[in-house]
C-alpha positions in Angstrom: 19.5 15.5 -17.1 21.7 18.5 -16.9 20.8 22.1 -16.7 22.7 25.4 -17.6 26.7 24.2 -17.5 26.0 20.6 -17.0 24.3 20.7 -13.4 21.4 18.5 -12.5 18.1 20.5 -12.3 17.2 21.4 -8.5 13.6 21.5 -9.0 13.1 18.4 -10.6 15.3 16.4 -8.2 13.3 18.3 -5.4 10.0 17.0 -6.8 11.4 13.3 -7.2 12.4 13.5 -3.6 9.1 14.8 -2.4 7.2 12.3 -4.1 9.3 9.6 -3.0 8.7 10.6 0.7 5.1 10.5 0.1 4.5 7.2 -1.6 4.8 4.9 1.6 2.3 7.1 3.3 -0.3 6.5 0.4 0.3 2.9 -0.3 -0.2 2.6 3.6 -3.8 4.4 3.0 -4.6 2.1 0.3 -3.8 -1.0 2.1 -6.3 0.5 4.8 -8.7 0.9 2.6 -8.3 -2.5 1.3 -8.3 -3.8 4.6 -11.8 -2.3 5.2 -13.0 -4.0 2.4 -11.9 -7.2 3.4 -13.4 -6.5 6.7 -16.8 -6.1 5.4 -16.3 -9.0 2.8 -15.4 -11.4 5.9 -18.5 -10.5 7.8 -20.5 -11.4 5.1 -19.3 -14.8 4.4 -18.9 -15.4 8.1 -23.0 -14.3 8.5 -23.5 -17.2 6.0 -24.8 -14.6 3.2 -22.7 -15.8 0.3 -23.0 -19.2 -1.2 -20.9 -20.7 -3.9 -21.7 -22.6 -6.8 -20.1 -26.0 -5.7 -18.5 -27.5 -2.8 -15.1 -25.9 -3.5 -15.9 -22.8 -2.4 -16.8 -22.3 1.9 -18.1 -19.1 2.8 -16.5 -19.8 6.3 -12.9 -20.5 5.0 -13.2 -17.5 2.8 -14.5 -15.5 5.6 -11.5 -16.5 7.8 -9.3 -15.9 5.2 -10.2 -12.6 4.5 -10.1 -11.4 8.1 -6.6 -12.5 8.4 -5.6 -10.4 5.1 -7.9 -7.7 6.4 -5.5 -7.8 9.9 -2.2 -8.2 8.1 -3.0 -5.4 5.8 -4.5 -3.1 8.6 -1.3 -4.1 11.0 1.1 -3.3 7.7 -0.6 0.0 7.1 -0.4 1.3 10.7 3.5 -0.1 11.1 4.5 2.0 7.9 3.1 5.0 9.2 4.5 4.5 12.5 7.9 3.2 11.6 8.9 5.0 8.6 12.3 3.8 8.2 10.9 0.0 7.7 7.9 1.4 5.7 9.2 -0.2 2.3 10.1 -3.3 3.5 6.9 -4.0 6.0 4.6 -3.0 2.7 6.4 -5.1 0.3 6.2 -8.2 2.7 2.3 -7.4 3.5 1.3 -6.5 0.1 3.3 -9.4 -1.1 1.0 -11.8 1.5 -2.0 -10.1 0.9 -1.4 -10.5 -3.0 -0.9 -14.1 -3.0 -4.0 -14.7 -0.8 -6.2 -12.5 -3.1 -4.6 -14.9 -6.4 -5.5 -18.3 -4.2 -9.2 -16.7 -3.4 -9.7 -15.8 -7.2 -8.9 -19.4 -8.2 -11.4 -20.6 -5.8 -14.0 -18.1 -6.5 -13.5 -18.3 -10.2 -14.3 -21.9 -10.0 -17.1 -21.8 -7.6 -18.2 -18.3 -6.6 -20.6 -16.1 -7.9 -20.3 -12.9 -10.1 -19.7 -10.3 -7.1 -17.6 -12.5 -5.6 -15.3 -12.8 -8.7 -15.6 -8.7 -9.4 -14.5 -8.0 -6.0 -11.2 -10.1 -6.2 -10.5 -9.1 -9.7 -10.9 -5.6 -8.7 -9.0 -5.4 -5.5 -5.9 -7.4 -7.1 -4.8 -4.4 -9.6 -4.6 -2.1 -6.3 -2.5 -5.0 -4.6 -0.3 -5.1 -7.5 -0.1 -1.4 -8.2 0.6 -0.8 -4.5 3.5 -3.3 -4.8 5.0 -1.6 -8.1 4.9 1.7 -6.3 6.7 0.5 -3.3 8.8 -1.4 -5.2 10.4 1.7 -7.6 10.4 3.6 -4.3 14.0 4.0 -3.1 14.8 2.3 -0.1 15.8 5.0 2.0 13.0 7.5 1.1 10.3 6.5 3.8 13.1 6.9 6.4 13.7 10.3 5.2 10.4 11.6 6.2 11.8 11.5 10.2 15.1 13.0 9.3 16.3 16.6 9.2 17.1 17.5 5.8 20.9 17.7 5.0 21.9 21.6 4.2 22.4 20.7 0.3 18.5 19.7 0.3 17.5 23.2 1.8 17.0 26.0 -0.8 15.7 29.3 0.0 13.5 29.1 -2.9 11.9 26.1 -2.1 8.8 26.0 0.8 8.6 22.4 1.1 11.2 22.4 4.2 9.3 24.9 5.9 5.9 23.2 5.5 7.5 19.7 6.5 9.2 21.2 9.4 5.4 23.0 10.4 3.7 19.9 10.3 6.4 18.0 12.5 7.7 15.5 9.7 11.2 16.6 11.3 
């Protein structure tokens, strides 16, 4: 932890800070991707191209549920990017909702769906859970710092990151 003379290592601190600033934007991108796949799955279900193995599975219900989750994820992703100081909270709430929806969908699909539906739910679920973990481990104020000017203690002459951030309009 400590550097020479017991001081904290400033370069390690800078890397950690920059990494936590990027996490909400990356999670928002993953949420957008999952929303897109859900929109496609919803259209396929609502078009009647998917049938289940029993009466428990209803393609219309699945299509509506997927459309609702897709809209929630897309809205959450946009909000995370446009309102960075709320990114973590919005992301956790949206991903929690989507994860619960996927668990319900997987439980129905496992009992009455076909292998492609089961595989889709099983492959998207780890992405949702992983995104929840990433946001859960991201410090609360880190996304807010994307729009704030860094303090003097964060600016180091040997650190090119503040210049890059300023050049790209992040503050």
